[in-house]
N, C-alpha and C positions, 0 to 999 in steps of 0.2 A: 725710342722711340715709337712703338709697337703700341707698349703699351698704352699711353696717357690716348693715342686714339682708341680701343678699349674702351677703355676707363669713361670719354666720350663719349662714347656711340653708346657706350651702356646708360653712364648718366642722361641720355636728351631722351633717350624710348625710356625709362623709369614713367613718367606720368601716361607715357601711350599704354603704356598697360598696367596699370594702377584705371585709367578711366574706363578701362575693358573689362577688368574684372571688376566693377565697379556698377555698370553694366547689364551684368549677370544678375547682379545678384541683387536688379531692380527687377530683371524681367525673374526671377523666379516668383515673389514677391505677388508682381500681379498674377499671376499663370495659378499661385491656390487661391487670386481671389473671387475667382470663379467657382462654381458647388461643386458639387460631380455629381455630374449627372444619375438619375435616379431613373424604376423603372415609372410610365405614367399611367392615367387613361383617362381619356376620354367628356370629358368630366358639363359639356354639351350638345350631343353629335347634332348636326345640322346637316342641310344639302349639301350646301358648301362643303363644308367641314369633308362630308364623305368623299369627297371630289376631290376634292384638294391629298387624301390621305388614299386614292384612288393614284391620284394622275404621280404621287408624290412614289408610290409603290416601285406601281410600275416601270419610272425610273432606274429607279434603283436595282430592280429586280434584271434592267435595259431589257425588261416588255414593251408588246404591243396599247396593249391593255388589258385592264386588272379590274375585276366587281366583287365589294369585297358584302357583307351586310351592313344597314344601317344600325347596328347598334356596337358593329365591333372595335376593341378598344375600349369601348365601356363594365368589362367583368372587368377581364384578365391586357392585362401591356405585350403581350404576346397574340399573333394569329397569326393561322398553317393556312398555304395556299397552297394548293393543286389547280395543275392546270384542265379543263375540262377534255374529256376522252371525246379525243373520235369518236363521232356515227353515220351508222349512211341512213334513209330519211326513213328506216323500218322504228330508226330506234341502236339494232344493232353494234356493239362496238368492231371498227376497224382493223383497229392494231393488234383488236385479243390483248392479255391482262397487257399494266402498265408499271412497271416496276420504276420510276425515276420515284424523286425526297420526295413531300413534298419543303417548301422555302417557307421557313421562319422569319417573321418579321417582328423588332418592336419597338412599341413607342416608348419615351422618353423623355426628361427632362430635367432641362440646368438650369437656373436665375427661372424665368418665365417665357424661355418657350423650349417648342416643346420640337421635339424632332424623331425619325426612324433610322434602327438601323435592321440589318442583315445579317443569319449566320454565321457572312465575311467579314463583318465591321466595318462595313460602307457604311457612312453614314450619310441620310437626305437634307435638302439645304433646311434652317429651318421652317415653322408650317407657318403662317399669318394668321389663319383661319382657321385654324384646332383649339381649344382651349383645353384643356387640360390642367394633371394636380397632382403631384404624386401619389402612386398605390400605395 
């Protein structure tokens, strides 16, 4: 009596198990359809794109404000950022030498979407005003 119930249960669940396997196969095919991210360079730097990059970097690194050069990411996909040293009104360092390592940020492109990553592989949302191409 127990065996017929077990057989009925297995036969009843088989379509669901097969459907789950087919859904996993479909997911893996769509994941490979997106191109792998590659390092990128800014193709047309503008005030709007620099502003977008500064905001994205500040959010990525959890900083209040970041300032980058107008030609950032135009020759290299990586950018090294250091904190501005604290100085007194005479320009003397207040805390002496800083031993904090610079932060490295990299620009990437996947398909037609550009984004930034930090050294911990945290990813920014896609950049909408920054045009870039593979490095």
